[in-house]
C-alpha positions in Angstrom: 76.1 95.1 55.3 76.7 93.1 58.4 76.9 94.8 61.6 79.6 94.2 64.0 78.7 93.3 67.5 80.8 94.6 70.3 81.0 93.2 73.6 81.1 95.9 76.3 82.5 95.4 79.6 80.4 94.7 82.5 80.0 97.3 85.2 82.0 96.6 88.3 78.8 96.5 90.5 77.7 93.2 88.7 81.1 91.6 89.0 81.9 89.2 91.9 84.1 90.7 94.5 85.7 89.1 97.5 84.2 89.7 100.9 86.2 92.0 103.0 87.6 90.6 106.6 84.9 92.7 108.2 82.1 90.7 106.3 83.7 87.5 106.9 83.9 88.3 110.6 80.2 89.5 110.6 78.9 86.5 109.0 81.0 84.3 111.0 79.5 85.9 114.3 75.9 85.5 112.9 76.4 81.8 112.3 77.9 81.4 115.5 75.1 83.2 117.4 72.5 80.8 115.6 74.2 77.7 116.4 74.4 78.9 120.1 70.8 79.6 120.2 70.0 76.2 118.8 72.2 74.5 121.2 70.8 76.5 124.1 67.1 75.8 123.1 68.0 72.0 122.8 69.8 71.8 126.1 67.0 73.7 127.8 64.4 71.3 126.3 66.5 68.2 127.5 66.9 69.8 130.9 63.2 69.9 131.5 63.0 66.0 130.7 66.0 65.1 132.9 
């Protein structure tokens, strides 16, 4: 007798979910701070030579 295989639904924790507005804003702020730090470092280094 062949056994039937049934597919179970995946739990919600493993499914992809859309990031909330707050998470998007936090990610944007972090990237903005990193870019600002890099630009500040480059400008400070250029200021030493000019």
